[in-house]
ROVO-741829 format. One record per residue: residue in three letters; x, y, z of N, C-alpha, C, O in turn. Coordinates in pm, whole numbers, plus 50000, padded with zeros to 5 digits. Layout:
N
 residu  n.px  n.py  n.pz ca.px ca.py ca.pz  c.px  c.py  c.pz  o.px  o.py  o.pz
    ALA     X     Y     Z     X     Y     Z     X     Y     Z     X     Y     Z
...
END
This chain:
78
 residu  n.px  n.py  n.pz ca.px ca.py ca.pz  c.px  c.py  c.pz  o.px  o.py  o.pz
    MET 59042 02878 08550 59100 02903 08688 59037 03037 08753 59001 03042 08870
    ASN 59029 03148 08662 58983 03263 08709 58830 03245 08737 58785 03309 08832
    MET 58753 03173 08672 58618 03133 08713 58596 03078 08846 58506 03116 08920
    ILE 58681 02988 08874 58677 02923 08998 58724 03007 09101 58666 02998 09209
    GLY 58828 03097 09089 58853 03199 09182 58747 03294 09205 58724 03334 09319
    ASP 58681 03334 09106 58566 03425 09134 58458 03351 09208 58393 03410 09295
    MET 58435 03221 09179 58324 03155 09262 58368 03156 09401 58283 03194 09482
    HIS 58487 03121 09446 58528 03128 09570 58541 03266 09634 58527 03281 09756
    LEU 58565 03357 09558 58572 03492 09612 58443 03550 09647 58431 03626 09743
    ASN 58335 03511 09561 58197 03557 09577 58103 03457 09637 57982 03480 09635
    GLY 58149 03355 09686 58061 03237 09738 57943 03195 09646 57829 03177 09688
    GLN 57982 03182 09513 57899 03140 09403 57904 02985 09387 57993 02927 09324
    GLY 57799 02923 09451 57811 02757 09428 57896 02699 09527 57886 02577 09543
    VAL 57988 02770 09605 58079 02726 09707 58071 02825 09808 58027 02938 09790
    PRO 58119 02775 09924 58130 02869 10050 58240 02974 09999 58336 02936 09933
    GLU 58221 03106 10033 58315 03210 10013 58437 03181 10078 58431 03148 10197
    ASN 58554 03186 10018 58691 03155 10074 58784 03244 09982 58809 03224 09864
    LYS 58828 03346 10061 58937 03422 09993 59074 03349 09966 59142 03368 09866
    THR 59106 03263 10066 59227 03209 10049 59231 03102 09930 59331 03083 09860
    LEU 59120 03040 09918 59097 02949 09783 59100 03032 09661 59166 02999 09562
    ALA 59028 03143 09668 59007 03231 09550 59153 03270 09522 59187 03261 09404
    HIS 59240 03308 09604 59385 03334 09592 59465 03218 09530 59554 03232 09446
    VAL 59423 03105 09581 59479 02994 09513 59471 02977 09370 59568 02953 09299
    TRP 59343 02991 09326 59312 02984 09190 59364 03100 09099 59405 03080 08984
    TYR 59359 03207 09152 59408 03335 09073 59557 03314 09073 59612 03368 08977
    SER 59639 03246 09160 59779 03224 09164 59809 03126 09045 59901 03147 08967
    LEU 59723 03017 09036 59741 02939 08917 59716 03002 08788 59791 02979 08693
    SER 59624 03073 08778 59610 03167 08655 59720 03249 08633 59773 03249 08522
    ALA 59761 03319 08726 59884 03417 08728 59998 03345 08680 60079 03400 08606
    ALA 60010 03219 08718 60134 03135 08672 60139 03116 08528 60242 03082 08469
    GLN 60023 03138 08469 60033 03127 08327 60019 03254 08258 59964 03258 08147
    ASP 60068 03366 08320 60058 03508 08276 59923 03560 08221 59908 03629 08120
    ASN 59824 03513 08307 59689 03557 08272 59666 03690 08349 59687 03692 08470
    ASP 59623 03798 08285 59632 03932 08351 59519 03929 08462 59549 03976 08571
    LYS 59387 03875 08442 59304 03860 08552 59347 03783 08670 59308 03811 08784
    GLY 59431 03679 08643 59478 03599 08743 59586 03693 08849 59588 03697 08972
    ILE 59667 03759 08752 59774 03856 08825 59709 03947 08892 59739 03956 09011
    THR 59617 04029 08844 59528 04111 08926 59455 04073 09049 59460 04135 09155
    GLY 59387 03965 09024 59329 03908 09133 59393 03847 09258 59343 03850 09370
    LYS 59521 03786 09220 59619 03748 09319 59673 03865 09378 59688 03857 09500
    LYS 59709 03979 09319 59776 04095 09388 59648 04159 09477 59664 04202 09591
    LYS 59552 04160 09426 59443 04238 09513 59410 04157 09647 59403 04213 09756
    LEU 59390 04023 09629 59362 03948 09747 59483 03927 09850 59469 03890 09967
    ALA 59607 03957 09785 59725 03929 09886 59720 04057 09963 59779 04050 10070
    LYS 59670 04160 09938 59647 04275 10025 59554 04261 10130 59567 04328 10232
    GLU 59447 04171 10113 59348 04151 10199 59372 04033 10295 59318 04032 10405
    LEU 59445 03942 10258 59469 03823 10334 59587 03833 10451 59690 03899 10438
    SER 59558 03771 10546 59668 03766 10657 59785 03690 10610 59780 03621 10509
    ASN 59891 03702 10683 60006 03615 10653 59986 03484 10670 60057 03410 10601
    GLU 59918 03439 10736 59874 03298 10767 59797 03244 10651 59815 03129 10612
    GLN 59710 03328 10596 59615 03298 10501 59706 03286 10365 59691 03197 10280
    LEU 59798 03386 10360 59881 03374 10224 59983 03261 10223 60020 03209 10118
    ALA 60031 03223 10353 60108 03092 10361 60032 02986 10327 60081 02902 10252
    GLU 59906 02971 10373 59810 02860 10349 59789 02868 10191 59797 02761 10130
    SER 59767 02974 10125 59742 02980 09983 59858 02917 09899 59842 02838 09806
    ARG 59987 02967 09950 60100 02929 09881 60120 02757 09881 60172 02695 09788
    ILE 60075 02703 09988 60095 02558 10005 59998 02484 09909 60026 02389 09836
    PHE 59869 02548 09925 59771 02479 09844 59801 02500 09673 59779 02418 09584
    ALA 59856 02632 09661 59879 02653 09505 60000 02561 09460 60005 02530 09341
    LYS 60089 02519 09539 60192 02430 09496 60130 02290 09470 60153 02227 09366
    GLN 60054 02247 09565 59988 02116 09548 59885 02117 09440 59882 02020 09364
    TYR 59795 02218 09424 59725 02236 09304 59799 02227 09159 59762 02168 09058
    ALA 59901 02297 09179 59983 02320 09041 60043 02190 08993 60063 02166 08874
    LYS 60068 02113 09086 60122 01955 09046 59999 01889 08976 60010 01809 08883
    ASN 59888 01927 09026 59772 01836 08969 59708 01906 08843 59657 01842 08750
    TYR 59715 02034 08849 59643 02099 08745 59724 02182 08648 59667 02229 08550
    LEU 59850 02203 08669 59945 02269 08576 60053 02177 08514 60070 02178 08392
    GLU 60121 02105 08591 60230 02043 08550 60188 01941 08443 60269 01924 08351
    PRO 60074 01870 08441 60050 01765 08342 60020 01827 08220 60029 01758 08119
    TYR 59980 01966 08207 59937 02010 08080 60014 02133 08029 59991 02178 07916
    ILE 60107 02189 08113 60169 02326 08076 60319 02282 08102 60363 02225 08202
    ALA 60386 02320 07992 60548 02285 08016 60608 02395 08091 60697 02365 08171
    SER 60576 02513 08080 60639 02628 08167 60543 02699 08245 60446 02749 08189
    TRP 60561 02708 08368 60475 02791 08444 60550 02823 08567 60642 02748 08600
    SER 60518 02933 08643 60585 02980 08775 60478 03041 08859 60394 03117 08813
    LEU 60485 03003 08984 60409 03071 09093 60475 03174 09163 60436 03218 09271
    ASP 60588 03218 09096 60655 03337 09152 60630 03471 09114 60703 03563 09152
    GLN 60518 03492 09033 60460 03613 08978 60395 03685 09081 60338 03792 09055
END
């Protein structure tokens, strides 16, 4: 998830999109991953309130697809 966040942050193989990078770092942070937590916090300072709201919506949707089926406990509240 961090690698996908990095790809979106730097535009590597995908268009640069800090909002989507924040989504993927948020999913990583939800699993207590230090890089995800750091990336999420750093980008939160750079994104507008609208972008953060959009990221939270996407993160909830992505979590249902990519976290719930595989991980018993996770939280997007970090």
